C-alpha positions as CSV (number, residue, x, y, z in Angstrom):
1,L,0.0,0.0,0.2
2,S,2.8,2.5,0.8
3,F,4.7,1.5,-2.8
4,L,1.0,2.7,-4.3
5,L,0.9,5.6,-2.5
6,L,4.2,6.9,-3.5
7,I,3.5,6.2,-7.3
8,N,0.4,8.4,-7.1
9,L,2.4,10.6,-5.0
10,S,5.4,11.0,-7.6
11,F,2.4,11.5,-10.5
12,C,0.8,14.4,-8.7
13,G,1.4,17.8,-8.8
14,N,2.0,20.5,-5.8
15,N,-1.5,21.0,-5.3
16,E,-2.8,17.0,-6.2
17,N,-0.3,16.3,-3.7
18,K,-1.7,18.1,-1.0
19,V,-4.9,17.4,-1.5
20,F,-4.2,13.6,-1.6
21,K,-2.1,13.9,1.3
22,E,-5.3,15.6,3.2
23,N,-7.6,12.8,2.1
24,T,-4.9,9.9,3.4
25,M,-4.9,11.5,6.6
26,Q,-8.3,12.1,6.8
27,A,-8.9,8.2,5.7
28,M,-6.0,7.1,8.1
29,K,-8.0,9.3,10.9
30,Q,-11.6,7.9,10.1
31,V,-9.8,3.9,10.3
32,A,-8.0,4.5,13.8
33,D,-11.0,6.2,15.9
34,W,-13.0,3.7,14.3
35,Q,-10.6,1.1,15.7
36,I,-10.8,2.5,19.1
37,K,-14.4,2.9,19.1
38,N,-15.2,-0.9,18.5
39,F,-11.8,-2.2,19.7
40,S,-12.6,-5.6,22.1
41,Y,-11.0,-8.2,23.2
42,K,-11.5,-11.8,24.9
43,K,-10.7,-12.5,28.8
44,E,-11.3,-16.3,28.0
45,G,-11.4,-18.9,25.5
46,N,-8.7,-18.4,22.5
47,L,-6.7,-15.9,24.2
48,H,-3.9,-16.6,21.5
49,D,-5.7,-14.7,18.9
50,Y,-8.3,-12.4,20.4
51,G,-6.7,-11.9,24.1
52,I,-5.6,-8.3,24.7
53,D,-2.1,-9.2,24.1
54,A,-2.6,-11.8,21.0
55,W,-1.1,-11.3,17.7
56,T,-3.9,-9.9,16.1
57,N,-4.1,-6.8,18.6
58,G,-0.3,-6.7,19.1
59,V,-0.6,-5.5,15.1
60,L,-3.2,-3.4,15.7
61,Y,-1.2,-1.4,18.4
62,L,1.6,-1.1,16.1
63,G,0.1,0.6,13.8
64,M,-1.6,2.8,15.9
65,L,1.5,3.9,17.5
66,E,3.0,4.6,14.1
67,W,-0.4,6.6,13.3
68,A,-0.3,8.5,16.6
69,K,3.6,9.8,15.3
70,I,1.9,11.1,12.4
71,A,-0.8,12.2,13.8
72,K,1.0,14.2,16.6
73,D,-2.1,13.4,18.9
74,E,-1.4,12.7,22.4
75,S,-4.7,11.1,22.6
76,Y,-4.0,8.1,20.6
77,F,-0.4,7.6,22.6
78,N,-3.2,8.0,25.6
79,W,-5.0,5.3,24.3
80,L,-2.3,2.9,24.1
81,M,-0.8,3.6,27.2
82,G,-4.1,2.7,28.8
83,I,-3.8,-0.6,26.7
84,G,0.1,-1.4,27.9
85,N,-1.5,-0.5,31.8
86,E,-4.1,-2.4,31.4
87,N,-1.9,-5.6,30.0
88,S,0.8,-4.7,32.9
89,W,3.2,-4.6,30.0
90,S,3.3,-8.1,29.9
91,I,4.2,-11.0,27.5
92,P,1.4,-13.9,27.1
93,A,2.5,-17.4,28.3
94,N,-0.1,-19.5,29.8
95,F,-2.1,-20.1,26.7
96,A,-4.2,-23.6,26.7
97,D,-3.5,-23.7,22.6
98,Y,0.3,-23.9,22.9
99,P,1.6,-25.0,26.6
100,K,4.6,-27.0,24.9
101,Y,5.8,-23.5,23.1
102,R,4.0,-21.2,24.9
103,Y,7.7,-19.4,25.8
104,Y,8.9,-20.0,22.2
105,H,6.0,-18.8,20.2
106,A,7.0,-16.1,18.0
107,D,3.0,-14.9,17.6
108,E,3.5,-14.1,21.5
109,L,6.3,-11.5,20.9
110,C,4.2,-9.3,18.4
111,I,3.0,-7.1,21.4
112,A,6.4,-6.4,22.4
113,Q,6.8,-4.4,19.7
114,F,4.5,-2.2,20.7
115,Y,5.9,-1.7,24.4
116,L,9.3,-1.2,22.7
117,G,8.1,1.9,20.9
118,M,6.1,3.1,23.8
119,Y,9.5,3.0,25.6
120,D,11.4,4.9,23.0
121,K,9.0,7.6,23.9
122,Y,8.1,7.5,27.4
123,Q,11.3,5.9,28.6
124,K,9.9,3.6,31.5
125,P,11.6,0.7,31.9
126,E,8.3,-1.6,33.0
127,M,7.6,-1.1,29.3
128,I,10.3,-3.2,28.1
129,A,11.1,-5.3,31.6
130,S,9.0,-8.6,30.2
131,V,10.2,-8.4,26.8
132,Q,14.0,-8.4,27.9
133,Q,12.9,-11.2,30.3
134,R,11.2,-13.3,27.7
135,A,14.2,-12.7,25.2
136,D,16.7,-13.5,27.3
137,W,14.8,-16.6,28.5
138,I,14.7,-17.7,24.9
139,M,18.1,-17.3,24.0
140,A,19.4,-18.9,27.4
141,N,17.2,-22.0,26.7
142,P,18.0,-23.4,22.9
143,A,14.7,-24.4,21.1
144,D,13.9,-27.9,19.8
145,S,16.1,-27.6,16.4
146,I,13.9,-29.2,14.1
147,M,12.7,-26.9,11.0
148,S,9.1,-28.2,10.8
149,Y,6.0,-26.9,10.7
150,R,5.1,-28.6,13.8
151,N,7.4,-26.9,16.0
152,K,6.7,-23.5,16.9
153,K,9.5,-22.9,19.2
154,L,11.5,-21.8,15.9
155,W,10.5,-19.7,13.4
156,T,9.1,-22.2,10.9
157,W,6.3,-20.3,9.3
158,C,6.9,-17.1,7.2
159,D,4.9,-14.6,8.9
160,A,6.9,-15.2,12.1
161,L,9.7,-12.9,10.6
162,F,7.2,-10.4,11.3
163,M,6.0,-11.1,14.9
164,A,9.5,-11.8,16.4
165,P,12.9,-10.5,14.6
166,P,12.2,-7.2,15.0
167,V,11.7,-7.6,18.8
168,Y,15.4,-8.7,19.4
169,V,17.0,-5.9,16.8
170,H,14.8,-3.5,18.5
171,L,15.9,-4.7,22.0
172,S,19.6,-4.6,20.7
173,N,19.1,-0.9,19.8
174,I,17.7,0.2,23.1
175,T,20.3,-1.9,25.4
176,G,23.1,-2.0,22.9
177,N,23.7,-6.0,23.1
178,K,24.9,-7.3,20.0
179,A,23.4,-10.8,21.1
180,Y,20.1,-10.1,20.4
181,T,20.8,-9.3,16.3
182,D,23.0,-12.3,16.6
183,Y,20.2,-14.3,17.8
184,M,17.6,-12.9,15.2
185,H,20.1,-12.8,11.8
186,E,21.1,-16.9,13.0
187,N,17.4,-17.7,13.0
188,F,16.3,-15.8,10.7
189,L,18.7,-17.2,8.2
190,K,17.0,-20.7,9.4
191,T,13.8,-19.5,8.2
192,Y,15.2,-18.0,4.8
193,I,17.0,-21.3,3.8
194,H,14.1,-23.3,4.6
195,L,11.2,-21.2,3.3
196,Y,12.7,-19.4,0.6
197,D,12.0,-20.2,-2.9
198,K,14.8,-19.3,-5.2
199,E,13.2,-19.9,-8.1
200,T,9.8,-17.3,-7.3
201,H,11.2,-15.4,-5.2
202,L,8.7,-15.9,-2.5
203,Y,8.5,-17.6,1.0
204,Y,6.5,-21.2,1.5
205,R,3.9,-20.5,4.5
206,D,5.6,-23.6,5.6
207,D,7.0,-26.5,5.4
208,S,3.4,-28.7,5.0
209,Y,3.1,-27.1,1.6
210,F,6.5,-27.9,0.0
211,G,5.4,-30.4,-3.3
212,K,2.0,-28.8,-3.3
213,T,0.7,-27.2,-6.4
214,E,-2.5,-25.0,-7.4
215,A,-4.8,-26.2,-10.1
216,N,-2.7,-24.8,-12.8
217,G,0.3,-26.8,-11.6
218,E,2.1,-23.8,-10.1
219,K,3.8,-23.7,-6.4
220,V,1.4,-22.9,-3.2
221,F,2.3,-19.6,-2.1
222,W,0.3,-17.1,0.7
223,G,-0.1,-13.5,-0.3
224,R,-0.6,-12.4,3.1
225,G,2.0,-14.3,4.4
226,N,4.6,-13.1,1.9
227,G,3.5,-9.1,2.6
228,W,4.1,-10.5,6.4
229,V,7.9,-10.9,5.8
230,L,7.9,-8.0,3.7
231,A,6.6,-6.0,6.5
232,G,9.1,-7.7,9.0
């Protein structure tokens, strides 16, 4: 979307640029305001996907944080601060669906990107304490090394490259500890080597799609999944 916006802007005159920017900002504000007005989350059941700190909501918070910076409106930061405080700036760890992987699962780190971004602005240690604790634990307790889609301890599905790697890079930038980027680089390469198809320049969703073909005989790739990789 950002790429298309840039293309459109490049073909607009100065006045058209201004109108396009104003229209875009208004549309973004409408979306952000709607999301806040209609925001909800589950407190029981499938918290992995629908809890306050689920990966789905983590992506929302991250997008809202970027919008708050653009809009320069403290009301959005205040809303995000409320979310962080309500969740005690914690990282999820006790989902019944993933008891075996609860400390490793990349999805559970998604919300950490929001916490780290808030720390950049407010410099409150409690915003990153649980993030650093989780990252340190994962690094100190080597995961199952099998690169199989059944193993969620490693980044064995392509969208994991959005969920987790930016957290380690951001932690490294904040703390100055290069061990975080070294860990990220090593594990990013494992996923790249395992899932990247050099012929099409695309990532498989996971290895369960190896050898599968569409009705037209082409390999099977997940469009949104490759979007996750690009965003990561």
